[in-house]
C-alpha positions, 0 to 999 in steps of 0.5 A: 927858724926865723930870728927877728928883731922886735919892732912895731909895725905899720898898718897896711893893706886892705885886710885891716891888719898889719902886713907880715906882723904877729902877736906874741903871747906868753914868755918873759914879763919883761919882753916889751914888744908884743907885735913883731914881724911874722915868720915865714909860713911854717917857721917859728919866731926866735926873738933875741932877749936878755942874752938868749932867745925866746922861741914862739910857735904859730897857733891857729888863733888870731887876735883883733886889736888896734893893729887889726887881725894878727896871727898869734904865736905862743911862747914855748921855750928859751935858749941861751946864746952859744959863745 
């Protein structure tokens, strides 16, 4: 599972999309960044947020927007950080 920091990307490549970026759907309303670094193929995204992790799974969908065509990951669970 990939643990990624949330940060906006830069346009790139000839594809009209952002290289290695993904769009997030679902999860907490206060999760502000919705365009993040994509996970390697076959891996979920694990986003640090408010003392835990928000987990997102890849879907077969893509989203078109100002960033271009991005793969969509949807929220599926939250876990707490073990201390």
